[in-house]
Each structure stands twice: as C-alpha cells, then as structure tokens.
Wavefront OBJ file of the C-alpha trace (Angstrom):
o trace
v 4.274 13.559 59.063
v 2.158 16.704 58.631
v 0.995 17.888 55.255
v 3.733 20.468 54.837
v 6.540 18.042 55.399
v 4.948 15.510 53.053
v 4.645 18.198 50.344
v 8.314 19.055 50.822
v 9.538 15.476 50.681
v 7.250 14.243 47.844
v 7.239 17.277 45.628
v 3.415 17.254 45.603
v 1.854 20.499 46.715
v -0.330 20.700 49.837
v -3.141 21.840 47.593
v -2.780 18.695 45.369
v -2.630 16.463 48.464
v -5.929 17.884 49.647
v -7.298 17.201 46.159
v -6.092 13.596 46.382
v -7.884 13.266 49.717
v -11.129 14.722 48.301
v -10.993 12.092 45.507
v -10.288 9.268 47.918
v -6.879 8.650 46.349
v -4.687 9.288 49.457
v -6.411 9.736 52.863
v -4.068 10.619 55.794
v -4.506 7.819 58.387
v -4.429 10.182 61.399
v -5.007 13.546 62.840
v -3.056 15.454 65.449
v -4.617 16.703 68.652
v -5.011 20.074 66.904
v -6.809 18.392 63.939
v -3.987 18.526 61.429
v -3.576 15.819 58.812
v -1.007 13.225 59.724
v 0.418 10.951 56.996
v 1.956 7.545 57.821
v 4.780 5.929 55.942
v 2.304 3.844 54.028
v 0.341 7.035 53.077
v 3.599 8.546 51.643
v 4.329 5.344 49.661
v 0.788 5.543 48.174
v 1.519 9.168 47.170
v 4.616 8.065 45.288
v 2.597 5.271 43.617
v 0.020 7.849 42.521
v 2.768 10.061 41.044
v 4.447 7.133 39.257
v 1.208 6.147 37.548
v 0.423 9.715 36.725
v 3.766 9.942 34.981
v 2.546 7.279 32.583
v -0.233 9.602 31.388
v -2.991 7.948 33.490
v -5.853 10.044 34.682
v -6.560 10.262 38.438
v -9.652 8.124 37.972
v -7.557 5.448 36.296
v -4.881 5.702 39.028
v -7.492 5.212 41.750
v -8.876 2.201 39.979
v -5.396 0.701 39.493
v -4.525 1.082 43.188
v -7.846 0.045 44.667
v -8.968 -2.855 42.468
v -7.018 -6.014 43.373
v -8.182 -7.681 40.151
v -7.183 -4.792 37.891
v -5.143 -5.975 34.868
v -2.881 -3.307 33.504
v -2.206 -4.698 30.076
v -5.265 -3.197 28.299
v -4.814 0.183 30.012
v -1.153 0.282 29.111
v -2.120 -0.586 25.510
v -4.639 2.261 25.510
v -2.045 4.620 26.952
v 0.393 3.709 24.155
v -2.205 4.433 21.535
v -3.242 7.709 23.102
v 0.389 8.766 23.452
v 1.075 7.946 19.710
v -1.923 9.995 18.758
v -0.782 12.873 20.837
v 2.734 12.707 19.434
v 1.393 12.645 15.932
v -0.823 15.696 16.650
v 2.017 17.554 18.221
v 4.399 16.649 15.410
v 1.894 17.896 12.845
v 1.537 21.134 14.773
v 5.285 21.546 15.060
v 5.630 20.963 11.293
v 2.990 23.539 10.526
v 4.650 26.093 12.774
v 8.046 25.501 11.205
v 6.549 25.973 7.776
v 4.796 29.164 8.794
v 8.128 30.379 10.203
v 9.930 29.413 6.974
v 7.545 31.610 5.034
v 8.827 34.588 7.025
v 5.457 36.257 7.589
v 5.593 39.980 8.023
v 2.303 40.203 9.887
v -0.674 38.200 11.001
v -2.330 38.549 7.625
v 0.612 36.635 6.128
v 0.335 33.977 8.833
v -3.328 33.530 8.098
v -2.751 33.320 4.365
v -0.037 30.638 4.828
v -2.250 28.675 7.220
v -5.103 28.831 4.744
v -2.853 27.599 1.927
v -1.468 24.757 4.041
v -4.954 23.696 4.966
v -5.976 23.826 1.341
v -3.085 21.557 0.302
v -4.309 18.990 2.857
v -8.024 19.266 1.993
v -10.081 16.202 1.016
v -11.425 18.008 -2.079
v -9.193 17.631 -5.155
v -10.559 20.941 -6.460
v -9.576 22.688 -3.280
v -6.107 21.169 -3.314
v -5.628 22.274 -6.903
v -6.684 25.807 -6.172
v -4.390 25.947 -3.200
v -1.524 24.597 -5.331
v -2.032 27.202 -8.016
v -2.075 29.990 -5.314
v 0.930 28.654 -3.339
v 3.883 29.521 -5.623
v 6.167 31.686 -3.612
v 3.859 31.598 -0.547
v 4.289 28.121 0.879
v 7.737 26.767 1.954
v 9.285 24.222 -0.418
v 9.101 21.408 2.180
v 5.362 21.607 2.311
v 5.103 21.602 -1.563
v 7.344 18.646 -1.855
v 5.366 16.669 0.779
v 2.184 17.504 -1.146
v 3.762 16.476 -4.440
v 4.912 13.106 -3.116
v 1.514 12.375 -1.565
v -0.761 13.587 -4.375
v -2.596 10.883 -6.420
v -4.901 13.091 -8.466
v -3.069 13.861 -11.734
v -4.581 17.380 -12.210
v -3.589 18.413 -8.661
v -0.222 16.831 -9.062
v 0.444 18.863 -12.194
v -0.562 22.049 -10.370
v 1.749 21.138 -7.443
v 4.730 20.502 -9.767
v 4.097 23.835 -11.416
v 4.056 25.564 -8.004
v 7.235 23.764 -6.906
v 9.058 24.751 -10.050
v 8.260 28.389 -9.319
v 8.984 28.242 -5.604
v 12.481 29.694 -6.148
v 14.478 27.249 -4.027
v 15.553 24.590 -6.506
v 18.370 23.257 -4.376
v 16.170 22.485 -1.426
v 13.431 21.074 -3.623
v 15.878 18.872 -5.536
v 17.377 17.467 -2.297
v 13.963 16.589 -0.851
v 12.743 15.073 -4.092
v 15.890 13.061 -4.382
v 15.134 11.524 -0.968
v 11.717 10.609 -2.383
v 13.442 8.491 -5.014
v 14.361 6.088 -2.279
v 10.760 5.599 -1.146
v 9.566 1.943 -0.971
v 6.373 3.051 -2.706
v 6.688 2.987 -6.553
v 4.113 5.703 -7.021
v 6.036 8.026 -4.631
v 9.248 7.458 -6.582
v 7.518 8.261 -9.860
v 6.047 11.479 -8.382
v 9.502 12.441 -7.175
v 11.290 11.950 -10.535
v 8.504 13.696 -12.464
v 8.812 16.706 -10.107
v 12.616 16.660 -10.523
v 12.206 16.664 -14.304
v 10.104 19.845 -14.171
v 12.475 21.788 -11.819
v 14.044 24.446 -14.050
v 17.400 24.866 -12.286
v 20.636 23.017 -12.383
v 20.417 21.404 -8.941
v 17.941 18.888 -10.208
v 20.329 17.555 -12.873
v 22.493 15.610 -10.393
v 19.646 13.600 -8.810
v 18.401 12.912 -12.350
v 21.811 11.646 -13.398
v 21.885 9.374 -10.332
v 18.367 8.168 -11.279
v 19.711 6.831 -14.562
v 20.926 3.801 -12.680
v 17.936 3.434 -10.403
v 16.559 -0.046 -10.064
v 13.027 1.215 -10.929
v 12.703 1.256 -14.758
v 10.002 3.994 -14.486
v 12.317 6.242 -12.622
v 15.145 5.623 -15.061
v 12.865 6.411 -17.983
v 11.543 9.743 -16.631
v 15.136 10.758 -15.735
v 16.397 9.902 -19.161
v 13.712 11.924 -20.891
v 14.363 14.967 -18.705
v 18.078 14.779 -19.152
v 17.765 14.198 -22.904
v 15.684 17.371 -23.152
v 18.564 19.115 -21.276
v 21.161 17.839 -23.743
v 22.837 15.464 -21.279
v 24.615 12.715 -23.219
v 24.638 10.281 -20.288
v 20.969 9.726 -20.942
v 21.535 8.119 -24.367
v 21.704 4.427 -23.249
v 18.532 4.825 -21.190
v 16.732 6.548 -23.995
v 17.615 3.684 -26.364
v 16.236 1.291 -23.659
v 12.990 3.260 -23.704
v 12.715 2.928 -27.492
v 13.381 -0.794 -27.406
v 10.910 -1.303 -24.550
v 8.162 0.670 -26.143
v 7.788 2.831 -23.031
v 7.534 6.459 -24.058
v 9.391 5.376 -27.168
v 8.205 8.336 -29.324
v 9.370 10.859 -26.720
v 12.675 8.981 -26.295
v 13.276 8.943 -30.053
v 12.528 12.726 -30.153
v 15.097 13.245 -27.304
v 17.692 11.229 -29.135
v 17.014 13.390 -32.230
v 17.646 16.532 -30.184
v 20.910 15.117 -28.828
v 21.951 14.101 -32.283
v 22.277 17.767 -33.132
v 25.812 17.305 -31.852
v 27.655 15.259 -34.628
v 29.748 13.442 -32.052
v 26.659 12.400 -30.222
v 24.874 11.432 -33.422
v 27.563 8.854 -34.124
v 27.320 7.505 -30.587
v 23.523 7.284 -30.839
v 23.690 5.439 -34.186
v 26.192 3.018 -32.722
v 23.812 2.355 -29.783
v 20.789 1.852 -31.926
v 22.594 -0.359 -34.403
v 24.013 -2.379 -31.515
v 20.551 -3.015 -30.108
v 19.304 -3.994 -33.616
v 22.050 -6.488 -34.002
v 21.338 -8.014 -30.615
v 19.623 -11.367 -30.459
v 17.407 -10.234 -27.624
v 15.645 -7.583 -29.703
v 12.146 -8.811 -30.692
v 10.643 -7.741 -34.064
v 8.463 -4.891 -32.633
v 11.533 -3.599 -30.754
v 13.671 -3.730 -33.892
v 11.006 -1.704 -35.821
v 10.990 0.916 -33.146
v 14.783 1.157 -33.106
v 14.841 1.463 -36.906
v 12.218 4.228 -36.744
v 14.393 6.046 -34.151
v 17.211 6.171 -36.704
v 15.041 8.276 -38.922
v 15.495 11.235 -36.535
v 19.260 11.015 -36.421
v 21.046 13.163 -39.045
v 24.317 12.221 -40.717
v 26.013 9.693 -42.853
v 26.334 7.094 -40.097
v 22.583 6.867 -39.715
v 22.135 6.652 -43.496
v 24.594 3.785 -43.705
v 22.797 1.968 -40.856
v 19.471 2.448 -42.572
v 20.900 1.184 -45.883
v 21.973 -2.036 -44.184
v 18.592 -2.419 -42.535
v 16.816 -2.007 -45.898
v 18.006 -5.550 -46.599
v 17.119 -6.908 -43.171
v 15.582 -10.371 -42.929
v 12.786 -8.845 -40.914
v 10.521 -7.510 -43.628
v 8.841 -4.915 -41.319
v 12.295 -3.566 -40.350
v 13.436 -3.538 -44.001
v 10.341 -1.598 -45.089
v 10.722 0.948 -42.357
v 14.448 1.477 -43.298
v 13.743 1.694 -46.980
v 10.958 4.236 -46.413
v 13.142 6.417 -44.141
v 16.022 6.186 -46.605
v 13.643 7.380 -49.368
v 12.489 10.371 -47.348
v 16.122 11.218 -46.455
v 17.137 11.076 -50.167
v 14.222 13.379 -51.062
v 15.360 15.932 -48.462
l 1 2 3 4 5 6 7 8 9 10 11 12 13 14 15 16 17 18 19 20 21 22 23 24 25 26 27 28 29 30 31 32 33 34 35 36 37 38 39 40 41 42 43 44 45 46 47 48 49 50 51 52 53 54 55 56 57 58 59 60 61 62 63 64 65 66 67 68 69 70 71 72 73 74 75 76 77 78 79 80 81 82 83 84 85 86 87 88 89 90 91 92 93 94 95 96 97 98 99 100 101 102 103 104 105 106 107 108 109 110 111 112 113 114 115 116 117 118 119 120 121 122 123 124 125 126 127 128 129 130 131 132 133 134 135 136 137 138 139 140 141 142 143 144 145 146 147 148 149 150 151 152 153 154 155 156 157 158 159 160 161 162 163 164 165 166 167 168 169 170 171 172 173 174 175 176 177 178 179 180 181 182 183 184 185 186 187 188 189 190 191 192 193 194 195 196 197 198 199 200 201 202 203 204 205 206 207 208 209 210 211 212 213 214 215 216 217 218 219 220 221 222 223 224 225 226 227 228 229 230 231 232 233 234 235 236 237 238 239 240 241 242 243 244 245 246 247 248 249 250 251 252 253 254 255 256 257 258 259 260 261 262 263 264 265 266 267 268 269 270 271 272 273 274 275 276 277 278 279 280 281 282 283 284 285 286 287 288 289 290 291 292 293 294 295 296 297 298 299 300 301 302 303 304 305 306 307 308 309 310 311 312 313 314 315 316 317 318 319 320 321 322 323 324 325 326 327 328 329 330 331 332 333 334
C-alpha cells in the first residue's frame, strides 16, 4: 500500500508516518518503480502496534525500545506510566479545582482573577504567616469551598483561627455547614475536631443541625464542642452532653457556664438539676467528678438546685459536702 492509503486506513497522517520512518519506528519495506513508499501488511501491523503503545502514554522513544528489544520487560515501564498518569491527573484536578473556585468568585475583570489567584496561593503557602495573612484577607473574596478545605487541613492554631473567622464572614453559611458536616465523617480525629470547631463559629442557623447531629457522634471531642456551641445558642438538647463534659473534666468550666445560661429558663433549670443530681447519685461517679458536678449546681438558680445542694451538704464525700455547703452559704447571702 502507498502512504496515502495507509494514512487513510490507519488514521495516522502521512506526515506522522514520515516522522515514524525518520525515527526508525516504521520503515516501509519497499518502493514503487516511481520511488513511492510501499508498506507491507507487516508494516501496517507495526503502525497499529505503535499507536496502541502511544495510547498508553508512552513516548516514541519508549515505543521503539519496546518493539525492537526482544528482552524488554514491560512491568517497570507500566509502573512508571501509572505513576506519571497519577501525577498528571492530580495536577489537572488541582488546576480544575482552582479554575472552578475562581469561577465561583464571579470575577468582574482580570484584576479580580489575579486577586483570587493570589489569595488561593496564599492559603496554600508553606509559611504560616503568609497563610494567616491570606486568611484575614479572604473573607468575601475566596469561595467557601476553598476556605473549608483550608480550615480542615490547617494545623497551626493561629492560622486556623483566622480561617474560621474568614469562613464565618464568607456569607454562605448553608454551603459552609454542609461541607463542614462532611468533615465530621473524616477518619482523622484532627480533621473532625477542626470541622466541629468551625461549625461552632458559624453565625447562621444552618450550622445548628449538623451540631445537633454531632451530639451523638462517636468522637467525644466532637460531642463536646457541639454541646458547648449549642449550649451557647440555648439549645436544650445539649444538656446531657454538657453534664458529661462536667463529669469528665473536659472543658468542665465552660460546660458549667453553658448550663448556667440554659438554666435561665426555669423549666430547663429543673431538668439540669435532675441531670446533675442523677450523675451525683450514680455509682460510676468518682470523687473528683462528684465535686465538679456539685460545683456546677452553683450556677443553677431556683429552689430545686438549693434542695439538691442541701442534701449534698451532708454527703459522705467530705469534699463534695464542703463544696455544697459553701455554695449554699453564698446563695443564702444573695
């Protein structure tokens, strides 16, 4: 077959076939009387072999080596091709993500594009100081998705605080809450904690539902942060988890303060007293935990709390009795 017919049947242009010949990849075995290249059936099969290997991402040099070297072992080359393809996909995915985020920012002109690009680069910088400056400058400028990703990945506490501040002011609480809620399912404990802390600082209502769900999360740290946030928002569902925090001695002062705020509602005050008294009566409560629970009663107004403290003033645990008696004395003075 002449080169034109080979090009038509193979889909490889005549120009590329000449390039293959120059590289020694596919040499036509014959020439016509007029000097035209003439390809045999074997030549055409080799062309298809070349195209098949090129489709795997192999360079022409690698293709030639694979076809000409009888001892060539493909395993290592295939492994290298897999690694190179993964790297390329990762780079392209990163580029696609960046482009989508720039598009989400709805830039009005190239100056806006450049500003968003600079902020995104700043959020991913190696320097913590640069990341913090970018976070403080990004409120309302960077899409919520980028801020959430940065929040979940940030280990530096100062940068993390700046990112949570920016996220709380980004103006899309629904999207932020949904993305952070997904972060609560991360297998990494540190990511889950970052997610719940960021949810706790979102000002809008959409964060309340993921925080309510987090009250039953298997991670005690997640449950604790959710309870403190909901307690500050006046959500009664947080009461059992807040009492757990007091008993465990984890953020017990903050938890007791949150219980005191919730106890401003007389109906909730009785519920809180019942919960604290129930834990105090439980056999599982160790002496330090019973002392903390007694101290938490000090912040609960009303007669129910006073009656519980009066009973505790005669408790067998002297430390608990002293705490209860002291708190009762201060309540009587007031």
